[in-house]
LUMDO-162943 format. One record per residue (C-alpha): residue number from 0; residue in one letter; x, y, z. Coordinates in Angstrom, 2 decimals, decimal comma. Example, Ala and Ser with C-alpha at 12.3 -4.5 7.8 and 13.67 -1.06 7.14 Angstrom:
# LUMDO-162943
(node 0 A (12,30 -4,50 7,80))
(node 1 S (13,67 -1,06 7,14))
# end
This chain:
# LUMDO-162943
(node 0 M (133,89 107,20 51,33))
(node 1 A (135,26 108,56 54,26))
(node 2 R (132,18 107,84 56,35))
(node 3 S (132,08 104,39 55,02))
(node 4 L (135,76 103,92 56,17))
(node 5 A (135,08 105,53 59,56))
(node 6 G (132,03 103,56 60,27))
(node 7 A (133,69 100,23 59,35))
(node 8 L (136,78 100,94 61,54))
(node 9 K (134,88 102,96 64,34))
(node 10 A (137,30 105,60 63,79))
(node 11 P (137,00 109,40 64,28))
(node 12 L (135,87 111,27 61,01))
(node 13 V (136,85 114,82 60,19))
(node 14 T (135,11 116,14 56,85))
(node 15 S (134,42 119,34 55,41))
(node 16 T (132,18 120,65 52,47))
(node 17 V (134,51 123,48 51,52))
(node 18 S (135,12 123,30 47,91))
(node 19 R (138,58 123,66 46,75))
(node 20 L (137,12 126,40 44,47))
(node 21 L (137,33 128,56 47,75))
(node 22 I (140,43 126,96 49,40))
(node 23 D (142,31 123,81 49,07))
(node 24 L (142,20 122,31 52,57))
(node 25 N (144,73 119,68 51,33))
(node 26 R (147,39 122,21 50,45))
(node 27 S (149,75 124,02 52,86))
(node 28 I (149,70 127,67 53,31))
(node 29 G (152,03 129,30 50,62))
(node 30 H (151,35 126,40 48,22))
(node 31 P (150,51 127,99 44,63))
(node 32 Q (147,27 126,05 44,43))
(node 33 L (145,93 126,81 48,03))
(node 34 F (143,53 129,15 46,49))
(node 35 S (141,69 128,49 43,24))
(node 36 V (141,59 130,82 40,24))
(node 37 A (138,43 132,01 41,60))
(node 38 T (139,75 133,15 44,78))
(node 39 R (143,43 133,61 44,12))
(node 40 G (142,95 137,18 42,90))
(node 41 V (140,62 138,42 45,66))
(node 42 P (141,89 140,95 48,18))
(node 43 A (144,48 139,64 50,77))
(node 44 R (142,07 140,51 53,71))
(node 45 L (139,32 138,33 52,20))
(node 46 R (142,00 135,39 51,66))
(node 47 A (142,99 135,69 55,21))
(node 48 R (139,49 135,35 56,41))
(node 49 I (138,87 132,34 54,24))
(node 50 V (141,94 130,85 55,84))
(node 51 E (140,78 131,46 59,28))
(node 52 E (137,38 130,41 58,93))
(node 53 H (137,75 127,36 56,77))
(node 54 Y (141,48 126,04 56,55))
(node 55 W (142,84 126,49 60,09))
(node 56 P (139,53 124,81 61,92))
(node 57 Y (139,93 121,78 59,72))
(node 58 R (143,62 121,36 59,97))
(node 59 A (143,42 121,93 63,63))
(node 60 Q (140,92 119,28 64,11))
(node 61 V (142,96 116,73 61,99))
(node 62 D (146,10 117,65 63,89))
(node 63 G (144,50 117,45 67,32))
(node 64 L (143,21 114,07 66,68))
(node 65 V (146,52 112,74 65,50))
(node 66 E (148,18 114,47 68,44))
(node 67 Q (145,82 113,17 71,01))
(node 68 S (146,22 109,44 69,75))
(node 69 V (150,09 109,76 69,50))
(node 70 S (150,38 111,37 72,98))
(node 71 R (148,38 108,14 74,33))
(node 72 G (151,07 105,97 72,88))
(node 73 C (148,79 104,72 69,74))
(node 74 R (150,14 104,37 66,40))
(node 75 V (147,84 106,33 63,99))
(node 76 I (146,65 105,00 60,56))
(node 77 H (145,25 108,23 58,79))
(node 78 I (143,27 107,75 55,80))
(node 79 S (142,63 111,05 53,64))
(node 80 S (139,89 110,33 51,32))
(node 81 H (139,88 112,11 47,92))
(node 82 S (138,50 111,70 44,34))
(node 83 F (140,29 112,16 40,93))
(node 84 T (138,98 113,20 37,54))
(node 85 A (138,81 110,08 35,17))
(node 86 E (140,62 112,07 32,47))
(node 87 L (142,86 115,03 32,78))
(node 88 N (144,42 117,23 30,00))
(node 89 G (143,16 114,93 27,35))
(node 90 K (144,90 111,67 29,28))
(node 91 V (142,67 108,92 30,55))
(node 92 R (143,60 107,76 33,87))
(node 93 R (143,64 104,15 34,16))
(node 94 A (142,67 103,03 37,60))
(node 95 D (139,61 102,95 39,74))
(node 96 V (141,37 103,39 43,04))
(node 97 G (144,80 104,91 43,98))
(node 98 L (146,45 104,28 47,16))
(node 99 L (149,03 107,16 47,96))
(node 100 Y (151,97 106,83 50,53))
(node 101 H (155,41 107,93 50,89))
(node 102 P (157,76 105,27 49,60))
(node 103 G (160,38 105,89 52,14))
(node 104 R (157,91 105,11 55,11))
(node 105 H (157,85 101,37 55,50))
(node 106 G (154,55 101,26 57,50))
(node 107 E (152,68 103,04 54,60))
(node 108 A (154,13 101,17 51,81))
(node 109 E (153,44 97,90 53,64))
(node 110 L (149,82 98,82 54,53))
(node 111 C (149,18 99,94 51,04))
(node 112 A (150,75 96,65 49,76))
(node 113 R (148,42 94,64 51,99))
(node 114 W (145,32 96,82 51,10))
(node 115 K (146,01 96,39 47,35))
(node 116 A (146,44 92,51 47,84))
(node 117 S (143,23 92,39 49,88))
(node 118 L (141,41 94,15 47,21))
(node 119 A (142,82 91,97 44,54))
(node 120 A (141,52 88,94 46,49))
(node 121 S (138,02 90,57 47,19))
(node 122 A (137,40 92,70 44,33))
(node 123 P (139,54 91,54 41,19))
(node 124 Q (137,41 93,73 38,96))
(node 125 L (138,98 96,92 40,48))
(node 126 R (142,12 98,73 38,74))
(node 127 V (143,91 99,59 42,05))
(node 128 R (147,31 101,25 41,74))
(node 129 R (149,66 102,62 44,36))
(node 130 N (150,97 106,18 44,07))
(node 131 Y (148,77 106,95 41,27))
(node 132 P (147,45 109,28 39,70))
(node 133 Y (149,53 111,26 42,14))
(node 134 A (152,72 110,79 43,96))
(node 135 G (152,37 110,03 47,46))
(node 136 R (154,97 112,64 48,58))
(node 137 A (153,17 115,52 47,33))
(node 138 D (152,02 118,30 49,46))
(node 139 G (149,08 117,72 51,59))
(node 140 V (147,70 116,93 55,08))
(node 141 T (149,55 113,72 55,11))
(node 142 S (152,97 115,08 54,23))
(node 143 H (152,47 117,95 56,83))
(node 144 L (151,77 115,19 59,50))
(node 145 R (154,77 113,08 58,41))
(node 146 L (157,01 115,95 59,43))
(node 147 R (155,39 116,28 62,87))
(node 148 F (155,22 112,77 63,89))
(node 149 P (158,04 109,74 63,31))
(node 150 H (156,96 106,55 61,04))
(node 151 S (156,56 104,62 64,14))
(node 152 A (153,43 106,71 65,33))
(node 153 Y (151,97 108,04 62,11))
(node 154 V (150,99 106,19 59,05))
(node 155 G (149,47 108,56 56,50))
(node 156 I (147,60 107,16 53,24))
(node 157 E (145,75 109,10 50,80))
(node 158 L (142,72 107,16 49,07))
(node 159 E (142,08 108,29 45,59))
(node 160 V (138,78 107,23 44,06))
(node 161 N (137,86 107,66 40,24))
(node 162 Q (135,17 110,17 40,03))
(node 163 S (133,46 108,55 37,35))
(node 164 I (132,48 105,63 39,76))
(node 165 V (131,26 108,31 42,38))
(node 166 L (129,39 110,10 39,52))
(node 167 E (127,77 106,93 38,20))
(node 168 A (126,34 106,42 41,83))
(node 169 G (124,02 103,33 42,14))
(node 170 R (125,28 99,84 42,92))
(node 171 R (128,98 100,08 41,65))
(node 172 W (129,57 103,13 44,08))
(node 173 A (128,10 101,54 47,05))
(node 174 A (129,89 98,28 46,23))
(node 175 L (132,99 100,09 46,08))
(node 176 R (132,56 101,67 49,37))
(node 177 G (132,00 98,30 50,92))
(node 178 E (134,89 96,71 49,19))
(node 179 L (137,37 99,48 50,33))
(node 180 S (136,05 99,55 53,72))
(node 181 D (136,20 95,62 54,23))
(node 182 S (139,62 95,22 52,40))
(node 183 L (141,22 98,08 54,78))
(node 184 C (139,68 96,10 57,76))
(node 185 A (141,32 93,17 56,63))
(node 186 A (144,70 94,83 55,69))
(node 187 C (144,76 96,33 59,11))
(node 188 S (144,10 93,13 60,89))
(node 189 N (146,52 90,96 58,98))
(node 190 P (150,04 92,68 59,37))
(node 191 T (152,54 90,54 57,59))
# end
């Protein structure tokens, strides 16, 4: 998904293949879920090595790209791409796509409203929800960057895609990547 978005927008891409079973790159240092059950109990020295080898390089690359753009006077639109399980603790999640943002940041709320409207027009079969299945203010890379940069310089959106579509693969997954990329391009080029 992230590659499709970056390609469509000709934007830089930062990715990682590190599983959250090792360390969750989207959590802050000190967050109780930074390490998984599998790594939480390993010796502190090993956890520190995991942080140094995997966490800091990823976070530094994201921070650096945003800092570089903001210092040139650009307004950054940062899309952090994730997926969510279709069912959690016996509860079915009723969405194909979630657009997460901080409701107190007008630029984020406005972009998500435009993106959702664009998706409704171009792909009405999709169930798109804002700040679902998670709250847009939760701990993560975007919340970290919101503390560093003003709303006039930084817009941080977390895109959540239902894993059932990803795992299904095939046409539906390919179509969703195209629909999300096209609709984001439209939302970014048609501000209200």
